C-alpha positions, 0 to 999 in steps of 0.5 A: 500500500502506497501512502502519500504524506502531506506536509503543510507549509510553515505558518507565518506568526510574525507580522511583516514589516509594512512600509507606509505609503509616501505622502504628497503635498498639495501646493497652491500658487499665487496669481494676480487675479484670483481673489483672496476670499476665493482662495480661503473658500477653496481651503475651507471647502476642499482641505477642511481648514477653518476660516482662521487657518485658511486665512493664514495659508492664503496670506502665506501663498500671497506673500511667498508665491505658493503654499501647502494646503494639505498632505495626503496619499497620492490618490487623494492629493490628485483628487484634491488638485483636480477638484480645485482646478475644476472649481477655479475654471468654473469660476474663471480664475487662473489659480494653479494647484499641484502636488509633489511627494513629501521629502523627509527634510 
């Protein structure tokens, strides 16, 4: 009588070390045409800032030429940029927005 022995693979008992996904900064750029109140509105609506923090970010953008609106995983950052750009084009403002990978600086 021929018997086959079945062996089971070793079961992994330790959790594998998972790497956190990279995060991306959503950046808004200053221009000479988009009203400051409109920028504050965008920061409140799409980035969930309160009125006070949105005003500070807007002033930073205005004074420095650009500013970080929020930090998100890549797919969310892409969506935020697209939402802001659609809203700006609908209201005929040239405001630009982009995203870039956050560095450990």
